[in-house]
C-alpha positions as CSV (number, residue, x, y, z in Angstrom):
1,X,0.0,0.0,0.0
2,X,1.4,3.4,-1.0
3,X,1.7,5.8,1.9
4,X,-0.7,8.8,1.4
5,X,1.0,12.2,1.2
6,X,0.7,14.2,4.4
7,X,2.9,17.3,4.5
8,X,2.9,19.6,7.5
9,X,3.8,23.2,6.6
10,X,3.3,24.7,10.1
11,X,2.8,23.4,13.7
12,X,2.3,26.5,15.9
13,X,1.1,26.8,19.5
14,X,-2.0,29.0,20.0
15,X,-3.4,28.3,23.5
16,X,-2.7,26.2,26.5
17,X,-5.5,25.5,29.1
18,X,-4.8,23.6,32.4
19,X,-7.1,22.8,35.3
20,X,-6.3,21.1,38.6
21,X,-2.6,21.0,37.7
22,X,0.2,22.0,40.1
23,X,-0.4,25.6,41.4
24,X,-3.3,26.1,38.9
25,X,-6.1,24.6,41.1
26,X,-8.7,27.2,41.6
27,X,-10.0,27.5,38.0
28,X,-8.9,26.7,34.5
29,X,-5.8,28.7,33.6
30,X,-5.1,29.9,30.0
31,X,-2.0,31.0,28.2
32,X,-2.2,32.7,24.8
33,X,0.8,32.0,22.6
34,X,-0.1,34.6,19.9
35,X,0.7,38.3,19.6
36,X,-1.6,41.4,19.4
37,X,-2.3,40.6,15.7
38,X,-3.4,37.0,16.6
39,X,-0.3,35.5,15.0
40,X,1.5,32.6,16.7
41,X,4.7,33.7,18.4
42,X,7.9,31.9,17.4
43,X,9.8,33.2,20.4
44,X,7.9,33.2,23.7
45,X,8.9,33.7,27.3
46,X,7.2,32.4,30.4
47,X,8.0,34.6,33.4
48,X,7.3,34.4,37.1
49,X,8.9,34.1,40.5
50,X,10.2,30.6,41.5
51,X,7.5,28.1,42.4
52,X,4.7,29.7,40.4
53,X,4.3,27.0,37.7
54,X,6.7,27.7,34.8
55,X,8.2,24.2,34.9
56,X,4.7,22.6,35.3
57,X,3.5,24.2,32.1
58,X,6.5,23.1,30.1
59,X,6.2,19.6,31.5
60,X,2.5,19.4,30.5
61,X,3.3,20.4,26.9
62,X,6.0,17.8,26.8
63,X,3.6,15.1,28.2
64,X,1.0,15.9,25.6
65,X,3.4,15.6,22.7
66,X,4.7,12.3,24.2
67,X,1.3,10.8,24.1
68,X,0.7,11.3,20.4
69,X,3.6,9.0,19.6
70,X,2.1,6.1,21.6
71,X,-0.6,3.7,20.5
72,X,-1.7,2.4,23.9
73,X,-0.2,4.4,26.8
74,X,-0.9,3.3,30.3
75,X,0.0,6.6,31.9
76,X,0.0,10.3,31.0
77,X,3.5,10.9,32.3
78,X,2.5,13.7,34.7
79,X,1.6,13.1,38.3
80,X,-1.4,15.5,38.4
81,X,-2.9,13.7,35.4
82,X,-2.1,10.2,36.5
83,X,-3.0,10.4,40.2
84,X,-5.2,13.5,40.4
85,X,-8.1,15.2,38.6
86,X,-6.1,17.3,36.2
87,X,-7.3,18.3,32.7
88,X,-5.3,19.9,30.0
89,X,-5.7,21.1,26.4
90,X,-3.1,22.4,24.1
91,X,-4.3,24.1,20.9
92,X,-2.0,24.3,17.9
93,X,-2.5,25.7,14.4
94,X,-1.6,23.2,11.6
95,X,-1.0,24.2,8.0
96,X,-0.9,21.0,6.0
97,X,-1.2,19.5,2.6
98,X,-3.3,16.3,2.5
99,X,-4.8,14.6,-0.5
100,X,-3.4,17.4,-2.8
101,X,-5.3,20.0,-0.8
102,X,-3.9,22.7,1.4
103,X,-5.7,23.1,4.8
104,X,-5.3,25.2,7.9
105,X,-6.8,23.7,11.0
106,X,-6.7,23.9,14.8
107,X,-5.6,20.7,16.4
108,X,-6.2,20.3,20.1
109,X,-4.2,17.8,22.2
110,X,-6.2,16.6,25.2
111,X,-5.4,14.6,28.4
112,X,-6.8,14.0,31.8
113,X,-10.1,13.6,33.7
114,X,-12.2,14.7,30.7
115,X,-15.9,14.4,30.0
116,X,-16.8,11.5,27.7
117,X,-19.4,13.4,25.6
118,X,-17.5,16.7,25.3
119,X,-13.8,16.2,26.3
120,X,-12.5,19.6,25.3
121,X,-11.9,22.4,27.8
122,X,-12.0,25.0,25.1
123,X,-14.5,24.7,22.3
124,X,-13.4,26.2,18.9
125,X,-16.3,27.9,17.1
126,X,-16.3,29.1,13.5
127,X,-15.6,32.8,14.4
128,X,-12.6,31.8,16.6
129,X,-11.2,29.5,13.9
130,X,-11.5,32.3,11.4
131,X,-9.4,34.6,13.6
132,X,-6.4,32.4,13.1
133,X,-7.1,31.6,9.5
134,X,-8.3,28.1,10.2
135,X,-11.4,26.4,8.7
136,X,-11.8,23.3,10.9
137,X,-11.2,22.0,14.4
138,X,-9.9,18.5,15.2
139,X,-8.8,17.0,18.5
140,X,-7.0,13.9,19.8
141,X,-5.7,12.6,23.1
142,X,-6.6,10.4,26.0
143,X,-9.1,10.6,28.8
144,X,-8.9,8.8,32.1
145,X,-11.9,6.5,32.8
146,X,-13.5,5.7,36.1
147,X,-11.3,2.5,36.2
148,X,-8.2,4.7,35.6
149,X,-7.6,3.3,32.1
150,X,-6.7,5.7,29.3
151,X,-9.3,5.9,26.6
152,X,-8.3,7.4,23.2
153,X,-10.1,10.6,22.0
154,X,-10.6,11.5,18.4
155,X,-9.2,8.3,17.0
156,X,-12.1,8.0,14.5
157,X,-11.3,11.3,12.9
158,X,-9.9,10.6,9.4
159,X,-7.4,13.5,9.4
160,X,-6.3,12.6,12.9
161,X,-5.8,8.9,11.9
162,X,-3.7,9.9,8.9
163,X,-1.6,12.4,11.0
164,X,-0.9,9.7,13.7
165,X,-0.3,7.0,11.1
166,X,2.4,9.1,9.5
167,X,4.0,10.2,12.8
168,X,4.1,6.7,14.3
169,X,5.3,5.1,11.0
170,X,8.3,7.5,10.8
171,X,9.5,7.0,14.4
172,X,13.2,6.1,14.4
173,X,13.7,7.2,10.8
174,X,16.5,9.8,10.4
175,X,17.9,12.5,8.1
176,X,21.2,12.2,6.3
177,X,22.1,15.7,7.1
178,X,23.2,17.7,10.2
179,X,21.2,20.9,10.8
180,X,19.2,20.2,7.6
181,X,16.0,18.2,7.9
182,X,13.5,17.4,5.2
183,X,11.1,15.7,7.6
184,X,7.9,17.8,8.2
185,X,6.6,15.9,11.1
186,X,6.6,17.9,14.4
187,X,9.0,17.2,17.2
188,X,9.4,18.8,20.7
189,X,12.8,19.2,22.4
190,X,12.4,19.7,26.1
191,X,15.5,21.1,27.9
192,X,15.1,20.7,31.6
193,X,16.8,23.1,34.0
194,X,19.3,20.4,34.7
195,X,21.2,20.0,31.4
196,X,24.7,19.3,32.6
197,X,27.4,17.3,30.8
198,X,28.8,14.8,33.3
199,X,31.9,12.7,33.3
200,X,31.4,9.2,31.9
201,X,32.3,6.3,34.2
202,X,31.5,3.5,31.7
203,X,34.6,1.6,30.5
204,X,32.6,0.0,27.6
205,X,32.8,2.8,25.1
206,X,32.1,1.4,21.7
207,X,30.8,3.0,18.5
208,X,27.1,2.8,19.4
209,X,24.0,4.4,17.9
210,X,22.9,7.1,20.4
211,X,19.6,6.6,22.3
212,X,16.6,8.0,20.3
213,X,18.7,8.5,17.2
214,X,16.4,9.6,14.4
215,X,12.9,11.0,14.4
216,X,10.8,10.9,17.7
217,X,7.9,13.2,18.6
218,X,9.7,14.3,21.8
219,X,13.2,14.4,23.2
220,X,13.9,15.2,26.9
221,X,17.3,16.7,27.4
222,X,18.5,16.7,31.0
223,X,21.6,15.9,33.0
224,X,23.2,12.9,31.2
225,X,24.3,10.9,34.1
226,X,27.2,8.6,33.1
227,X,25.4,6.6,30.4
228,X,27.6,6.3,27.3
229,X,24.7,5.9,24.8
230,X,23.0,9.1,26.1
231,X,26.2,11.2,26.3
232,X,27.2,14.0,24.0
233,X,30.6,12.3,23.6
234,X,28.9,9.2,22.1
235,X,26.8,11.4,19.8
236,X,29.9,13.1,18.5
237,X,31.8,9.8,18.1
238,X,28.8,8.4,16.2
239,X,28.7,11.4,13.9
240,X,32.5,11.1,13.3
241,X,32.0,7.4,12.5
242,X,29.3,8.1,10.0
243,X,31.9,10.0,8.0
244,X,29.3,11.9,5.9
245,X,30.3,15.5,6.7
246,X,28.0,16.0,9.7
247,X,30.8,15.8,12.2
248,X,32.7,18.6,10.4
249,X,29.6,20.7,10.5
250,X,29.3,20.2,14.2
251,X,32.8,21.4,14.8
252,X,32.3,24.5,12.7
253,X,29.0,25.5,14.2
254,X,30.0,24.9,17.8
255,X,33.2,26.9,17.4
256,X,31.6,29.7,15.5
257,X,28.6,30.2,17.8
258,X,29.9,29.2,21.3
259,X,33.7,29.6,21.3
260,X,34.1,32.4,18.7
261,X,35.4,34.8,21.3
262,X,37.2,32.3,23.5
263,X,40.7,30.9,23.3
264,X,39.3,27.4,23.0
265,X,37.7,25.2,20.4
266,X,36.1,21.8,19.9
267,X,38.9,20.0,18.0
268,X,38.0,16.4,17.3
269,X,37.7,12.9,18.7
270,X,40.3,11.1,20.9
271,X,40.5,7.4,19.9
272,X,41.3,5.9,23.3
273,X,39.0,6.4,25.1
274,X,36.6,7.6,22.4
275,X,35.5,11.1,23.4
276,X,35.4,14.7,22.3
277,X,38.5,16.9,22.7
278,X,38.4,20.6,23.6
279,X,41.6,22.5,23.0
280,X,42.6,25.6,25.0
281,X,45.2,28.1,23.9
282,X,46.2,25.6,21.1
283,X,47.9,23.3,23.6
284,X,45.9,22.2,26.6
285,X,43.3,19.5,26.0
286,X,40.4,18.5,28.1
287,X,37.0,16.7,28.0
288,X,33.5,18.2,27.5
289,X,32.6,17.7,31.1
290,X,35.5,20.0,32.1
291,X,33.9,23.0,30.4
292,X,32.3,25.6,32.6
293,X,28.6,25.2,33.6
294,X,27.6,27.9,31.1
295,X,29.6,26.4,28.3
296,X,28.2,23.0,28.9
297,X,24.7,24.4,28.9
298,X,25.2,26.1,25.5
299,X,27.0,23.1,23.9
300,X,24.3,20.7,25.1
301,X,21.5,22.9,23.8
302,X,23.0,24.0,20.5
303,X,24.1,20.5,19.5
304,X,20.9,18.7,20.5
305,X,18.7,21.3,18.6
306,X,20.6,20.8,15.4
307,X,20.7,17.0,15.6
308,X,17.0,16.5,16.4
309,X,15.4,19.4,14.7
310,X,12.7,18.7,12.0
311,X,11.0,21.3,9.7
312,X,8.5,21.8,12.5
313,X,10.2,21.9,15.9
314,X,9.0,23.1,19.3
315,X,11.9,24.0,21.6
316,X,11.0,24.2,25.3
317,X,13.7,25.5,27.6
318,X,13.3,25.6,31.4
319,X,15.3,28.3,33.1
320,X,16.9,29.7,30.0
321,X,19.4,31.7,32.1
322,X,20.6,28.9,34.3
323,X,24.4,29.0,34.9
324,X,24.8,31.8,32.4
325,X,26.7,35.1,33.0
326,X,24.7,38.2,31.9
327,X,26.8,38.4,28.7
328,X,26.0,34.8,27.8
329,X,22.3,35.4,28.7
330,X,22.2,38.0,25.9
331,X,24.2,35.5,23.8
332,X,21.8,32.6,24.1
333,X,18.9,35.0,23.3
334,X,20.7,36.1,20.1
335,X,21.4,32.5,19.2
336,X,17.7,31.5,19.6
337,X,16.7,34.5,17.5
338,X,19.0,33.4,14.8
339,X,17.6,29.9,14.9
340,X,13.9,31.0,14.5
341,X,14.9,33.5,11.8
342,X,16.8,30.9,9.7
343,X,14.3,28.1,10.3
344,X,10.7,29.4,10.0
345,X,9.2,26.2,11.4
346,X,10.9,26.5,14.8
347,X,9.1,27.8,17.8
348,X,10.9,28.5,21.1
349,X,9.1,28.7,24.4
350,X,11.4,29.3,27.4
351,X,11.0,30.1,31.1
352,X,13.1,32.7,32.9
353,X,13.2,35.1,35.8
354,X,16.3,36.9,34.6
355,X,16.1,40.7,34.4
356,X,18.9,40.6,31.8
357,X,16.9,38.5,29.4
358,X,13.7,40.5,30.0
359,X,15.5,43.8,29.2
360,X,16.9,42.2,26.0
361,X,13.4,41.0,24.9
362,X,11.3,44.2,24.3
363,X,8.1,42.7,22.9
364,X,6.9,45.9,21.4
365,X,10.0,46.5,19.2
366,X,9.6,44.6,15.9
367,X,12.4,42.4,14.7
368,X,12.5,40.8,11.2
369,X,11.6,37.1,11.2
370,X,10.6,37.1,14.9
371,X,7.2,37.2,16.4
372,X,7.7,37.8,20.1
373,X,5.3,37.1,23.0
374,X,5.3,36.5,26.8
375,X,3.2,35.6,29.7
376,X,3.6,36.6,33.4
377,X,2.4,34.3,36.0
378,X,1.9,36.2,39.3
379,X,1.7,34.7,42.8
380,X,-2.1,34.5,42.7
381,X,-2.3,32.6,39.5
382,X,-3.9,35.5,37.6
383,X,-3.6,35.6,33.8
384,X,-1.7,38.5,32.3
């Protein structure tokens, strides 16, 4: 059977609604990811004091994207959904080509303690769809039944079935290029606040395909631990072994964007033990885990984005400013702006409470190729 064409041209967040989740207990809480002209933002900041729910919101979006890659999940992957009465809905605008026809729709991802007859928390009527240039509303997800089983929602919708069929069929497929992807299926990269590069204790370092190599709907990037297959060193050794030009692109991009003003550079791979080499002042050599906390943060982020990115990528970054000096905070913001400018299908949603970043992110000042937005969560859980 020939696979039916299903090309996604845009996958853009519009709204997130959460209820009975984390600090958002009193009433449903909404976040609008669009600007004053109702256009989806491609660079969006979540701001608040510590403990107000920034991480919770990022985790919810990650969990919803995780679910669409599974046929029969037994858990939602978030405690307030699995053990509580939480309900969530994430609305996205999809521009797609299906059956030789271009369409613009709103797709809602749903999960939690949802009503069987009308599971959605937010109903999309014709006038609301029209505001975002959409002509139809579709939804999919899972609801928790009285017996605590997860029941699929929207699985009979023909467009949803085709979308999920393409996505699940292409899991683990991969592109032949670094930083150049032709895959239109969406992916979400979630960078937790703990994204360290740690020393590797394993003695069994072989040329091994990295964990989750290829296309997956989600990637969770956190502190690596000492697992060889999850490490950046293994990823770089693997790219070097492929010998198709990708490793050389890695070296060039890392050195140009991260070490361009430093007296150090990512040089290559040591054979025994196999690992990446950083050279300082043209003589001293050390491992990736010996970089500063800020440098490790940037190397981890920049490399993972370019390895796992598809044409439609959602990048979620918790605590964007963690371990970064004020100069580097401006630097990471410039880097993210460059990424969304050069890759129109990329959307970045990051949390921060850094004054430096907020001052460098004036929402009202237009910037070419960037649609900026932000949301402030106050200590009473009031929308802003």
